matplotlib code that plots the C-alpha trace (Angstrom):
import matplotlib.pyplot as plt

x = [74.3, 75.8, 74.3, 76.6, 75.6, 76.3, 77.0, 75.4, 77.9, 78.3, 79.9, 82.2, 80.7, 82.2, 80.2, 79.1, 80.7, 79.3, 76.0, 75.6, 72.6, 71.6, 74.4, 74.6, 77.0, 76.7, 79.1, 76.7, 74.8, 77.6, 76.4, 79.6, 78.6, 75.6, 73.5, 76.3, 75.4, 78.2, 78.4, 82.2, 83.0, 84.8, 88.4, 88.8, 90.8, 88.5, 90.2, 88.7, 90.1, 89.3, 90.6, 91.2, 88.3, 86.1, 84.7, 86.5, 88.1, 84.8, 82.9, 85.7, 85.5, 81.6, 82.4, 83.6, 81.8, 85.1, 82.8, 81.0, 83.9, 83.1, 80.3, 79.1, 78.9, 75.6, 75.4, 72.1, 71.0, 71.9, 75.4, 75.2, 77.9, 76.8, 73.4, 73.3, 73.1, 76.2, 74.4, 71.7, 71.3, 72.5, 75.6, 78.7, 81.3, 84.0, 83.2, 82.6, 85.9, 87.7, 85.5, 86.5, 89.9, 91.7, 95.2, 95.8, 97.9, 100.5, 102.0, 100.8, 102.2, 101.4, 104.3, 104.5, 106.6, 106.2, 104.7, 102.3, 101.2, 100.0, 98.6, 96.7, 93.6, 93.5, 93.8, 90.8, 88.6, 89.6, 90.7, 93.4, 93.1, 96.6, 100.2, 100.7, 97.8, 98.5, 102.2, 100.6, 98.4, 101.1, 103.4, 100.7, 99.7, 103.4, 103.9, 100.6, 101.9, 105.2, 107.2, 107.8, 111.2, 112.5, 111.3, 111.1, 114.3, 113.2, 109.7, 110.3, 111.8, 109.6, 107.3, 108.3, 111.8, 110.9, 111.4, 108.5, 107.5, 108.0, 105.9, 103.0, 103.3, 103.3, 100.0, 98.6, 99.7, 97.9, 94.8, 94.7, 95.3, 91.7, 90.7, 89.0, 87.0, 87.4, 90.7, 90.2, 93.2, 93.4, 96.2, 98.5, 101.5, 101.6, 104.1, 106.4, 109.3, 109.0, 110.5, 108.4, 105.5, 106.2, 106.4, 103.0, 101.4, 102.8, 101.1, 97.8, 97.9, 98.4, 96.0, 93.0, 93.2, 91.9, 89.9, 88.0, 90.4, 89.4, 92.0, 92.0, 94.6, 95.7, 97.8, 96.0, 99.0, 98.7, 94.8, 95.6, 98.3, 96.6, 92.7, 90.2, 87.4, 87.7, 85.1, 85.7, 84.3, 84.1, 82.5, 81.0, 79.3, 80.4, 80.7, 81.7, 82.2, 83.6, 86.4, 89.7, 90.7, 87.2, 87.7, 91.2, 91.0, 87.1, 85.4, 81.8, 81.7, 83.6, 84.5, 86.3, 88.2, 89.0, 90.4, 92.3, 94.0, 94.7, 92.4, 90.9, 92.1]
y = [16.5, 19.4, 21.4, 20.8, 24.2, 28.0, 28.6, 31.5, 34.3, 37.9, 39.0, 41.9, 44.4, 42.3, 42.4, 39.1, 38.8, 35.3, 34.0, 30.2, 28.3, 24.6, 24.2, 20.9, 19.8, 16.9, 15.3, 13.4, 11.3, 11.5, 13.9, 15.5, 18.4, 17.9, 20.8, 23.4, 26.5, 29.1, 32.6, 34.0, 37.5, 40.3, 41.2, 37.9, 34.7, 31.6, 28.3, 25.0, 21.9, 18.1, 15.0, 14.4, 14.2, 15.6, 18.4, 21.5, 22.3, 21.6, 24.1, 26.6, 26.5, 27.1, 30.6, 31.9, 29.4, 27.7, 24.5, 25.6, 24.5, 20.7, 19.4, 17.0, 19.4, 20.8, 23.3, 23.9, 26.2, 29.9, 31.5, 35.3, 37.7, 40.9, 39.9, 38.7, 35.3, 34.3, 31.8, 34.0, 34.0, 37.8, 37.2, 37.1, 34.3, 36.3, 39.6, 37.3, 35.8, 39.5, 40.1, 36.6, 36.2, 32.7, 31.2, 27.7, 24.9, 25.0, 28.2, 28.7, 32.1, 32.7, 32.2, 35.9, 38.5, 39.3, 42.5, 40.9, 38.4, 41.0, 43.4, 40.8, 40.9, 44.7, 44.9, 42.2, 44.1, 47.7, 49.0, 51.3, 54.0, 54.3, 52.7, 54.9, 53.6, 50.2, 50.7, 52.1, 48.9, 46.5, 47.9, 48.2, 44.7, 43.4, 45.4, 44.0, 40.6, 41.6, 40.9, 44.3, 44.9, 41.5, 42.0, 45.8, 45.7, 42.6, 43.2, 42.1, 38.7, 35.5, 34.9, 31.3, 32.0, 33.0, 30.5, 28.6, 30.9, 34.1, 32.4, 32.0, 35.5, 36.5, 34.7, 36.5, 39.7, 38.6, 37.8, 41.2, 43.3, 43.1, 44.7, 41.7, 41.8, 38.3, 36.0, 32.2, 30.2, 26.2, 25.0, 27.9, 26.5, 22.6, 23.1, 25.4, 25.0, 26.3, 29.7, 30.4, 29.1, 31.5, 34.2, 33.3, 33.1, 36.4, 37.8, 36.1, 38.1, 41.5, 40.8, 40.3, 44.1, 44.6, 41.2, 38.5, 35.5, 31.8, 29.3, 25.5, 23.9, 20.3, 21.7, 22.0, 24.0, 26.5, 26.9, 27.8, 30.1, 32.2, 32.0, 33.5, 31.2, 27.6, 25.2, 21.4, 19.2, 15.5, 13.1, 16.0, 17.4, 20.7, 19.2, 22.3, 25.9, 28.5, 30.6, 29.1, 28.8, 27.0, 24.5, 23.6, 23.5, 22.9, 21.5, 20.5, 17.4, 14.2, 14.0, 17.3, 16.2, 12.9, 14.8, 17.4, 14.9, 12.6, 9.6, 10.1, 11.7]
z = [30.3, 29.1, 26.2, 23.3, 21.8, 22.3, 26.1, 27.5, 28.5, 29.0, 25.9, 27.1, 24.5, 21.8, 18.4, 17.0, 13.4, 12.5, 13.8, 12.9, 13.6, 12.7, 10.2, 8.5, 5.8, 3.6, 1.2, -1.2, 1.6, 4.2, 6.9, 7.9, 10.3, 12.2, 13.7, 14.6, 16.5, 17.2, 17.6, 16.4, 17.8, 16.2, 17.1, 18.8, 18.0, 17.8, 17.8, 16.1, 17.5, 17.6, 15.9, 12.4, 10.2, 13.0, 10.8, 11.8, 8.6, 6.6, 8.9, 8.6, 4.8, 5.0, 6.6, 3.1, 0.8, -0.1, 0.0, -3.1, -5.0, -4.1, -6.3, -4.1, -1.1, 0.4, 3.3, 5.0, 8.1, 8.5, 8.3, 8.9, 8.6, 10.1, 10.1, 6.5, 5.4, 3.2, 1.3, 0.0, -3.7, -4.1, -2.2, -4.6, -3.2, -4.8, -2.9, 0.1, 0.0, -0.1, 3.2, 4.7, 3.7, 4.2, 4.9, 4.1, 5.8, 3.2, 2.1, -1.3, -2.7, -6.3, -9.1, -9.3, -7.6, -3.7, -4.9, -7.4, -4.8, -2.5, -5.2, -6.9, -4.8, -4.6, -8.5, -8.8, -6.6, -7.9, -4.6, -6.0, -8.6, -9.5, -8.7, -5.7, -3.9, -4.9, -3.4, -0.3, 0.1, -0.5, 2.0, 4.5, 4.1, 4.3, 7.5, 9.0, 8.1, 9.8, 6.7, 5.1, 6.7, 5.2, 1.7, 1.2, -1.0, -3.1, -4.0, -7.6, -6.6, -6.6, -3.3, -4.0, -3.2, 0.6, 3.4, 4.4, 7.3, 5.3, 2.5, 5.1, 6.3, 2.5, 2.2, 5.4, 3.6, 0.6, 2.5, 4.5, 1.3, 0.4, 3.7, 5.0, 8.3, 9.1, 8.6, 8.5, 9.0, 8.4, 10.2, 9.3, 11.3, 10.5, 7.6, 9.7, 12.1, 15.7, 15.1, 12.1, 14.1, 16.9, 14.7, 13.1, 16.4, 17.5, 14.2, 15.1, 18.3, 16.5, 13.7, 16.4, 17.1, 13.5, 12.6, 13.7, 13.3, 13.2, 13.2, 12.9, 14.6, 15.3, 18.3, 21.5, 22.9, 20.1, 20.5, 24.4, 23.4, 20.7, 21.3, 23.5, 22.5, 21.7, 19.9, 20.1, 17.3, 17.4, 14.7, 13.0, 16.3, 18.1, 21.3, 23.2, 23.0, 25.5, 26.5, 25.9, 29.5, 30.5, 27.5, 28.7, 32.5, 33.3, 30.3, 31.0, 28.5, 29.4, 25.4, 25.6, 28.9, 27.2, 24.1, 26.0, 28.3, 25.2, 25.7, 22.4, 19.2]

ax = plt.figure().add_subplot(projection="3d")
ax.plot(x, y, z, "-o")
ax.set_aspect("equal")
plt.show()
């Protein structure tokens, strides 16, 4: 029987960004995530796939302590970012979330101008000493989100006035504005049309040059297109974690093969 935990492989000199060991998540008495072990590499796109309700988004939210906002949620085990357990008492969740940015399923720009959406995080974290530095951060972030050329002449207009795909790229610009090291994406394309989805996927490919990107997706085709590593979750278990090509062409666990071929899920 295939060991459901981390597979041995030669990591092509990729640095491990997140090292997760024996992670358990409970909602009250419900055991939602069971004994997950996974290494997430730097400058790599890692996809979490699996049926609805399998735990992939719950585990993603462990990586920047978003589950702290749910009273009934309890996380056990070790989640180390660059060797430091992010659940240690001396870790400030606000500072952690600047380092581990997040983009949600539905575009959620603030009811502010395009400029203020991107400037919000850098202002809070004191990243700019003056307006010129803030302007530079905003422009750089919008460029990294492939949005600058489309909005540079209307930075003072509401972010909510953009198209769905532009709003999602604005949210990506907002996430990268705090100079994160990891970018979490929870089904970032599920509310977008095919053209906007293609733009975001192209952007993800560029973002991996700078960040460790972790994406939850309900689309196996998307996981195959954008990721280098894929983790398959089922009923709260991490069933299999391997190179994306292996997961999709030669999975070790019959449950993975059943999901990939459409027999479960």
